[in-house]
C-alpha positions as CSV (number, residue, x, y, z in Angstrom):
1,G,40.2,48.6,9.1
2,T,38.8,45.0,8.6
3,L,36.0,44.2,6.4
4,T,33.7,41.2,7.6
5,V,31.2,39.5,5.2
6,S,28.8,37.3,7.0
7,G,26.6,34.7,5.5
8,A,23.4,35.5,4.4
9,A,20.6,34.0,6.6
10,I,18.3,31.4,5.2
11,T,16.3,28.7,6.8
12,L,15.4,25.4,5.0
13,A,12.5,23.0,5.9
14,P,11.8,19.7,4.3
15,V,8.7,19.3,2.0
16,A,6.2,16.6,3.0
17,S,5.8,13.8,0.9
18,D,4.2,10.3,0.8
19,K,4.3,6.9,-0.9
20,V,2.2,4.0,-1.0
21,Y,3.5,1.0,1.1
22,G,5.9,-1.4,-0.9
23,E,7.1,1.5,-3.2
24,E,10.5,3.2,-3.1
25,D,10.8,6.2,-1.5
26,P,10.3,9.4,-3.4
27,V,13.2,12.0,-4.0
28,F,12.7,14.2,-1.1
29,T,13.0,18.0,-1.5
30,Y,13.5,21.2,0.8
31,Q,12.2,24.6,0.8
32,I,13.7,27.9,1.8
33,T,11.4,29.3,4.4
34,S,13.1,32.5,5.3
35,G,15.8,34.4,3.3
36,S,17.0,34.0,-0.1
37,L,19.5,33.1,-2.2
38,V,21.6,35.5,-4.5
39,A,20.5,35.5,-8.0
40,G,21.9,32.6,-9.9
41,E,23.3,30.8,-6.9
42,S,22.2,27.3,-5.5
43,L,23.0,25.4,-2.5
44,T,25.0,22.4,-2.4
45,G,25.5,19.6,0.3
46,V,21.9,19.8,1.3
47,T,20.0,16.5,2.0
48,V,16.5,15.8,3.0
49,G,16.0,12.3,4.6
50,R,13.9,10.2,6.8
51,D,14.9,10.3,10.5
52,N,14.1,6.4,10.5
53,T,13.9,3.5,8.0
54,A,10.5,2.0,9.0
55,E,8.4,0.7,5.9
56,T,5.2,0.1,7.5
57,V,1.8,2.2,7.3
58,G,2.5,5.5,9.3
59,T,3.9,8.9,9.7
60,Y,7.5,9.5,9.9
61,P,9.6,12.6,10.3
62,L,11.7,14.1,7.4
63,S,14.4,16.6,8.2
64,V,17.1,18.5,6.6
65,S,21.0,18.2,7.0
66,V,23.6,20.4,5.5
67,A,27.3,19.5,5.1
68,D,29.8,21.4,6.9
69,N,31.4,24.2,4.7
70,A,29.4,23.4,1.7
71,N,27.7,27.0,1.5
72,L,29.9,29.4,3.3
73,N,28.0,32.6,1.7
74,Y,25.0,31.5,3.8
75,D,24.5,30.9,7.4
76,I,21.9,27.8,7.0
77,T,19.5,26.5,9.7
78,S,17.0,23.9,9.9
79,S,15.1,23.0,12.7
80,A,11.8,22.1,11.0
81,T,10.5,18.6,10.1
82,A,7.7,17.6,7.9
83,D,5.6,14.5,7.6
84,F,6.4,11.4,5.5
85,D,3.2,9.2,5.2
86,I,3.5,5.9,3.9
87,T,-0.3,4.9,3.2
88,A,-2.1,1.4,2.7
89,R,-1.7,-0.5,-0.5
90,P,-5.0,-0.8,-2.0
91,I,-6.1,-4.5,-3.4
92,T,-9.2,-5.9,-4.4
93,V,-10.5,-9.3,-3.4
94,T,-13.1,-10.7,-5.8
95,S,-15.0,-13.9,-5.1
96,S,-15.9,-16.4,-7.9
97,D,-19.1,-17.7,-9.1
98,G,-19.4,-21.4,-9.2
99,S,-22.2,-23.6,-10.8
100,K,-22.7,-27.3,-11.0
101,I,-25.1,-30.2,-11.5
102,Y,-26.4,-31.6,-8.1
103,D,-24.1,-34.6,-7.4
104,G,-24.6,-34.8,-3.4
105,Q,-21.1,-33.0,-3.0
106,A,-20.7,-29.5,-1.5
107,L,-19.8,-26.6,-4.1
108,T,-17.3,-24.1,-3.2
109,A,-15.5,-21.7,-5.0
110,G,-12.7,-19.5,-4.6
111,Y,-11.6,-16.0,-5.9
112,A,-10.1,-14.2,-8.5
113,P,-6.2,-13.6,-8.4
114,I,-5.6,-10.6,-6.4
115,T,-3.2,-8.1,-8.1
116,N,-1.1,-5.2,-6.6
117,L,0.5,-7.2,-3.8
118,V,3.9,-6.3,-3.0
119,N,6.4,-8.7,-4.7
120,G,7.0,-11.9,-2.5
121,H,3.9,-11.3,-0.5
122,T,0.8,-13.8,-0.5
123,A,-2.9,-13.7,0.1
124,E,-4.8,-16.0,2.3
125,V,-8.3,-15.7,1.7
126,T,-11.3,-17.6,3.6
127,M,-14.5,-18.1,1.5
128,T,-17.7,-18.7,3.4
129,G,-20.0,-19.8,0.7
130,T,-20.9,-23.8,0.1
131,L,-23.9,-25.2,-1.3
132,T,-24.9,-29.0,-1.5
133,N,-28.6,-28.9,-2.7
134,V,-30.2,-27.2,-5.6
135,G,-30.4,-23.5,-5.2
136,D,-28.2,-20.4,-5.1
137,T,-26.3,-19.0,-2.2
138,P,-23.6,-16.0,-1.9
139,N,-20.0,-17.0,-2.1
140,T,-18.8,-14.5,0.5
141,I,-15.2,-13.4,1.3
142,G,-14.6,-13.9,4.9
143,A,-11.2,-13.2,6.5
144,V,-8.1,-12.1,4.3
145,V,-4.6,-12.0,5.4
146,I,-1.6,-11.0,3.6
147,R,1.9,-12.5,4.3
148,D,5.3,-11.2,3.5
149,A,8.1,-13.6,2.2
150,N,9.0,-14.5,5.8
151,N,5.5,-15.3,6.4
152,N,4.7,-12.2,8.6
153,D,1.4,-10.9,8.8
154,V,1.3,-7.4,6.8
155,T,-2.3,-7.3,6.3
156,A,-2.4,-3.7,8.2
157,N,-0.3,-2.2,5.6
158,Y,-3.2,-2.9,2.9
159,S,-6.6,-1.5,2.2
160,V,-8.8,-4.3,1.3
161,E,-11.6,-4.1,-0.7
162,K,-14.0,-6.9,-0.9
163,T,-16.3,-7.1,-3.9
164,P,-20.0,-8.2,-3.3
165,A,-20.5,-11.8,-2.9
166,G,-20.2,-14.0,-6.1
167,T,-23.0,-16.7,-6.6
168,L,-22.9,-20.6,-6.1
169,T,-25.5,-22.2,-8.0
170,V,-26.5,-26.2,-8.0
171,S,-28.9,-27.2,-10.6
172,G,-31.1,-30.1,-10.8
173,A,-29.8,-33.3,-12.2
174,A,-31.6,-34.6,-15.2
175,I,-33.1,-37.9,-14.9
176,T,-34.5,-39.9,-17.6
177,L,-37.2,-42.3,-16.7
178,A,-38.2,-45.3,-18.8
179,P,-41.1,-47.5,-18.3
180,V,-40.4,-50.8,-17.0
181,A,-41.8,-53.6,-19.0
182,S,-44.1,-55.9,-16.9
């Protein structure tokens, strides 16, 4: 008679993964969801990858592929997918304080440098505070727009936290009065 040895049935599935916008993809992995390997053996030619190359915030499918004839002792199937999430990159915009002595000109102030932007990205921040006369007023952060190196608006890929408003202060000008001789 003829002896026939069939490959052991194994099912693979990708493991869900994530990254923050602007980072490199992690190393994707898989798991055996049914069946098992013979003790001491491992699979070869198994690749877990993204089904697309999108780099914007969102959820994308991962899948497993197996090279032909890579594991002849196993009958491998993989029809499942897993989620690969690209999450928003957190940044903080902090408004600056500003002060001066009254000079009749409006006082405005900007914001502190923004850290954690993707290399090559820039921020356009609109500040709404202005003060001309003696007093105090908030230096509030208005619109924040993030642009990539090609000047595309990529703000949706960031989670922007605005700190409480800084303060603009105009102090009274010192005037020295002297009597006028008559």
